[in-house]
N, C-alpha and C positions, 0 to 999 in steps of 0.2 A: 410580437416584435422582439427581436434579439438586440444585443447591445451594439452590434455593428450597424444595424438599421437605425437605432436610436441616435448614434453618433454621425449618421449620414455617410457611412463608409461602405455600405453593402454594395453599392453600384460602382465604386471606384477604389477597391482595396489597395491598389498599387500607388494611389495618391494619398494614402493615409499619412505618410510622413512620420514625424516623431511625435509621440503622444506620451505625456507624463501623467502619472497617477499619484495623488497626494491625499492627505487626510486620514480617515480611519473608517473601519466598518465594512471592509470588503475590497480593498485596493487590489490585492493579489488575485483574488477570485475574478474581479472584473478584468484585470489585465490578461490573465490566461484564457478566460472565456473569449475575449476579443481576439486574442492571438489565434485561437482555433477557428474563428469565423472568418478571418481575413484572407486566407488563401494558403498557397502551398509553401511559401517561405516567409517566416517572420522571425525577427530577433527580439528577445526580451533581455533586459538588463536592469541594473539598479544602482543608484547613487547612494544607497543606504544599505543596511544589512537585510538579508533574507534568512529565514530559518532554513536549515539544511533539509528539513522535512518537505520543503516546498520544491526542491530540485526535481523530483520525479514528475512534476506538472509539465515539464518540458520534455521534448524527445531527445535532446542532446544538451549536455552541459559542458561548457568550455571555461576553464580557469585561465584567464589571460592577464599577464602583467605587462604585455606589450602587444602592439597590433599584429606582429608576426605570429603570435601564438593563437590568433583567432582562426586562421585558416579559411578554407572554402566553406561557404554556408550551404548546407544541403537542404532538401525539402523538409518541411516540418517546422517545429518550434525549437529554436536554438536559444538557450540561456547562457549569457556571458557574464561572469562575475569575477571578483578577486578571489583570493585564497579562502579556504574554509578554516575558521578559527572558532573553537568551542561551539560547535554545532550551528554556526552562523556563517554565511558567506560575507566576505568583505565587500565594500563598495567597489565598483569597477574603477580602474585607474583612469584619470582624466584623459591621458593620451589615447587610451583604448576607446574611451567614450567618443571623443571627437573624431577618431578614425572611423568608428562605426557610423557616425553621422554622415560623414562624407561618402563612405562606401555605399550605404543604403540609399542615399540621395541619388547617386549615380545609377544604382541597380534597381531603384524603385521598390525596395523591400521595406515593409513597415518596421519601425523601431519603437518598441514599447518600453517605457522606463518607469520603474517604481522609484519615487523620489521622496519617500517619507516612511517613518516607522511609527507604530502605535501600540505595540505590545499586546495585540489582540483585543484592544478595547474598541467599542463602537464609535467613540468620539474622541477628539483631541484638539488641542491648540498647539501651534508650533512653538518650539523653543527659539532662542535668539539665533542659533545657527541653522535653523530649519525653515522650509524644506530646500534641499539642494537641487533646484530645477535648472537644467542646462539652458543657456540663453538661446539655443537654436530651436527649442521646442515650439511646435505650431499649435498644439492643443493641450490644454491642461484639464484633467478630470479631477475635480475635488470631491472626495467621497465622504459621506457622513452616514453612520449607521443609526437608523431610527429605532432600533431595539433599545437604545439608551434613553428614550423619552420616558419620563416618569421615575427614573431610577436615581438614587443618590449620586452626586457628582463623583464621590470617592469610588463608586463601583463602576460607573459607565465611562469615565473620562480619563484619558492619559494626559498628563500635565494639567492636573486639576486646577492648580493655582493660576496658570496662564489663562485657562478657559474661563474661570470665574472673573478674572480681570477684564478680558476682552468682551465677554458677554454682559458685563455689568450685572452679574448675578445677584439677585436679592433673595433667592430661594436655594435650598440645599438639594433640591431635586431638579433634574433637567427638564426644561420646557422646550416646545417647538420654537418659541420666540428667542430663547437663548441660543439655540443651534443656528437659527437664521442670522442672528446678529453676529455670531462668530464667523460664519461663512462669508459674510459681506464686508468684513473688516480687512484693512490692509495688514493688520497684525494677526489676522486669522486666516480664513480660507483663501484670500487673495494674495497672501504673502509670496513674494518672489516670482509671481507669474510674469513671464517676459512681456514686454510691451508688444501689442499686436497679436498675441496668442489668443486663440479661441478659448473661452472659458465655459466649462460645463460643470454644473453641480449634479452629482449623482447621489440621490437620496435612496440608499440601499436599505434592505431589511424592512421594506414596507410589506410585511407579511400578513397583515390583517386589513379589512376594509377601513377600520378606524385609522390605522397608520397611513393608508393610502389617501384618505381624506385630509389628514394633517399635512401630508406632503403636497397635495394640490394647493392647499392654502399657503404653505410656505413658498411654493413655486411662483405665485404672482408677485411676491415681494423680492424673491431672489433674482427674477428677470430684470430688475433694475440694475444689477451688477453682472449678471451672467448672460451668455448668449443662448443657453439652453439649460433646462432642468429635467433630468431623467429620474423617473420614479421606478424602482425595481425591487425584485426579490431574487437576487442572484443565486441563492442556494437552490432555488427552483428553476433557475435559468429563464426567468421571466422579466420582461420590461413592461410595466403597466401603462406608462405614458411618457411622452416627451413634450414638454412645454417649451415653446419658443415665443419670441416677440412676433406678434402679428399686427399688421397695420390695416388701416381702412383707407381706400382711395375713393373719394367721392367725385363722380363724374358730373361736373356742373358747368361745362363749357358751351352747351348747346344754345342755339339762337331761339328755340321755341317758335319757329316760323309758323307751324301749323296752328299752334295755340293762339298766336297773335300778340303775346307779351311774355316776358321772362317767367317761365314756370318756377325757376329757383326761388323767386321772390313772392310767390303766392302765399296767402295766409293759411297757417295751420294752427288753429287755436291760439292766436295771438303771436305766433312766431312765423318767420319765413320757412318755406319748405327746406331750404338748404341748411338753415340753422338747426331745425329739428333733426335732420339726418345727421349732422355733425355731433349734436349733443347725444344722440343715441349711440353713435360710434364710440364716443368718449366714455359713456357710461358702461359700455360693454368691455372696456379695458383695452381697446385697440390703440396702439401707440407706434409711430405717430399717426395722426389722422391728417391725410393729405387731401386738399380740395383743389381740383384742377378747374381753373376758370378759363374763359375765352370770350365769348360774346357777353356784353354787359358786365365785363370783369369788375369794374370799380364798384358797381352797385351790389354785385354778389359778394365781393370781398368786404364791403362795408356792413353787410348783413351778418357777418361772422365776427365782428369786432368783439374783443374780449374773450374769445374762445381759444383754447390751446390747440390751434390747428396750423398746419404748414400750407401756405398758399403757393400754387404752381400755375403760372400762366401758360396756356397753350396758344401760341401765336398761330398755329396751323389748324385751329379749330374748324375752319370751313371745310377742311378735307374729310371730316367725318370722325366718328367716335374713336376709331383706332388710334388717331393721333393723341387723344387724351389719355388712352390707356398707356401708350408708349411714354408720354410725358410723366405720368404718375409712376410707372415702374422705374424709369431712369432716376427719379428723385429718391428712391428708397435707400435707407442705410444698408450697410453690408450684413448686419446681423439679423435681418428679417427672415423669419422662417416661412411665412405665408402672408397673403394679402387678400382682403375682401374688396370687391368692387361694389360700391353702393351708388344707387341712382338718386339724383337730386329731386326726382319727381315721385319718390316713394317714401313720404314721411311717416306713413302708417306702420312701417316695418319696425318691430321692437327689438330690444337687446336679447330677448329670449332665444330667438333663432340663431343669432350670432354666437351666443354662448354654446348652444347645442352643436353647431357646426365646428366650433373650436375644439370641443371635447372629442368629437370623432377624429379630428386631425391629430390631436395629441395621442390618441390610442393607436393610430395606424400610419400617420404621415402620408395620407393619400394625396395624389397629385392634384385632383380637383374634387370638391365636395359641393353638392347643390341640394337644395330642398326639393322634394317631390310632393306636390300637392294633389290630393285625391287620387293617389297611386298612378298618375299618368302625366301630369303636367310639370315640367321643370319651372322653377321659380327663382327669384332673387332673394337674398344676396348669394353670390357664389364665392367660395374660398378657392384660391389658387396657391398651391405650394410653390416654393422657390424653384423647384425643378422646372416649372412651366415658364419662368420669367424670360428665358432666351426666346421661346416661341412667341410670347406676348409682344416682345420687342420687334418682331418681324411683321406685325399686323399693319395693314394699310386700308384706306378707304373707310366706308361707313359700316364697319363690322365691329362686333364686340368680342368678348372672351370666348364665346361659344364657338368661334371659328377654329379654335384649337382643340375642341373636344375629341376629335378623331385621332389626335396625336398622343393622348394620355388617357390613362384609366380614370373614369369618372365614377365616383361613388355618390349614391343618392340617399338622402335622409328623409324618410317619410315625415310629412308635416301636416298638422291638422287645420291650419288657418289659411283659407282661400284668399285672404287679404294680400298675401304675398304676390298674387297674380295681378294685382291692380297697379296701373300706372296712369299718368295723366297726359293724354295726347290732345284732348279737346276740352272746351268748356263743359260739355256734358259729362266727360269723365271726371272733371273736378267736382261738379255738383254731386255726382254719384258717390265719389269718395267722401265728400263732406257729410253725406247722409248716413254713412256707416255708423253704427252705434259705438 
């Protein structure tokens, strides 16, 4: 996976808009790598200083003090800056910056902006005047260099005093917890990000398995404030993983007509089926967990009392399962990267398979990922990436998500546990399930 894929721009580079890079530990590298991946015409600029040695990273350099000096944008990567002073480019003039914004918006050319300086250190905290992020930016990539972990603050951090204050540092060496705290603070990584802009934390320099593991652990916390967390080794032009918020939609609206009573309320070791499924989803880190109810809605909802779940009533439940899928997808927040569909009559499914499918998604952002049991049988739960949501919203009748398998690439994860294949359609199915060790 490359950085344009990680930022979900590979299929629509002309819609990239304006993207700002801030922080430390690989901003310029990330910006120019993305520029090369996005297409035939890209503009790169900066609201801060760039080293003159970085100018050759572009195909063309324009020093512009006014919009008229920019000229026609040719194919390739065009770098627009202010004058060169003492081996550094000056920040681009605000009038030029806003002219570029309007021009690229109309011509659909990506505009990439470096909006922070770090003096080549892997980590930093912003000063009072930093970072100068334009208010029109649609995506902000906050970069942190993991090579700073374990090193003295004085060696690894630019603006050491501010970093120590924001991170509430109690040690003289940088820890993953300190970096996470700085990235999540309004005085740190979130500073000056425009309201409504997409937030991406780029954990760069994850050059060893140990640093990649540390980044994965940091990611689960960072997703409380960021829309995505990208783990990369940009000097090798590699993105190891993209972690996003993933939700669980529990389909619990059925009438259970064949069974004869609500399956959602059957007992599973002292809990209702639906409560067990919800608790598994929560323990697997899915947020939010959405339960779609319909038939016997009040009883099902009462069985979930006290759990941190979102209840969605499907008034059209009689029309079939598709209506519950549509109701669940419509209720999703904007920053969801993917969703699991979980069935209320499969309480035996554990969090382990959810974790495994999530990790495959993080590594490849595959459209659909499903377990494959005994090398031949598809099973639940199935993960659907956000690219599939428009097609899921078109479903009608008594069909599930498999109805769109022919429209997207499906990746299968071999799984060892045949229990994934079991569901409860009849009392005998229930008895067989309860006899399982």
